[in-house]
C-alpha positions as CSV (number, residue, x, y, z in Angstrom):
1,X,179.5,111.1,88.4
2,X,179.7,110.3,92.1
3,X,175.7,110.4,92.4
4,X,175.4,107.9,89.5
5,X,177.9,105.6,91.2
6,X,175.9,105.8,94.3
7,X,172.5,105.2,92.8
8,X,173.8,102.2,91.0
9,X,175.4,100.7,94.0
10,X,172.1,101.4,96.2
11,X,169.8,98.4,96.8
12,X,166.2,99.1,96.0
13,X,163.2,97.2,95.4
14,X,161.6,97.1,92.0
15,X,158.7,99.7,93.0
16,X,161.7,101.9,94.2
17,X,163.7,101.3,90.9
18,X,160.5,101.8,88.7
19,X,159.7,105.1,90.5
20,X,163.2,106.5,90.0
21,X,163.4,105.7,86.5
22,X,160.0,107.3,86.0
23,X,161.1,110.5,87.9
24,X,164.3,110.6,85.7
25,X,162.3,110.2,82.5
26,X,159.8,113.0,83.5
27,X,162.5,115.5,84.4
28,X,164.5,114.7,81.1
29,X,161.3,115.4,79.2
30,X,160.3,118.4,81.2
31,X,163.8,120.0,80.7
32,X,163.7,119.4,77.0
33,X,160.2,120.9,76.9
34,X,161.4,124.0,78.7
35,X,164.4,124.5,76.5
36,X,162.0,124.2,73.5
37,X,159.7,126.9,74.7
38,X,162.7,129.3,75.8
39,X,164.0,128.7,72.0
40,X,160.9,129.9,70.5
41,X,160.4,133.7,69.8
42,X,157.0,133.8,71.6
43,X,155.9,130.4,72.7
44,X,152.3,131.8,73.9
45,X,151.2,133.7,70.8
46,X,150.8,131.5,67.8
47,X,149.1,132.7,64.4
48,X,147.9,130.3,62.0
49,X,145.6,131.1,58.5
50,X,143.8,127.9,59.3
51,X,141.1,127.3,61.9
52,X,139.2,130.1,63.9
53,X,140.3,133.6,63.0
54,X,141.7,132.4,59.7
55,X,138.8,133.5,57.7
56,X,136.5,136.4,57.2
57,X,134.0,135.1,59.6
58,X,136.7,134.6,62.1
59,X,137.5,138.3,62.8
60,X,140.0,138.8,60.0
61,X,138.8,140.5,56.8
62,X,140.2,139.3,53.4
63,X,141.4,141.5,50.8
64,X,139.5,141.4,47.7
């Protein structure tokens, strides 16, 4: 809470303000993405029945 008060009272130019705001937004989005990745079972292995690999010519044989 003390850091927020210090930040609100600090004098800064418009450029510094926008840079600070952009850094904060990027941090929040990055943290959110990291939490989503950690919440998945295996975030780097995705299986799909559509697209490449989903049909007989993509490496997977269909049962008749």
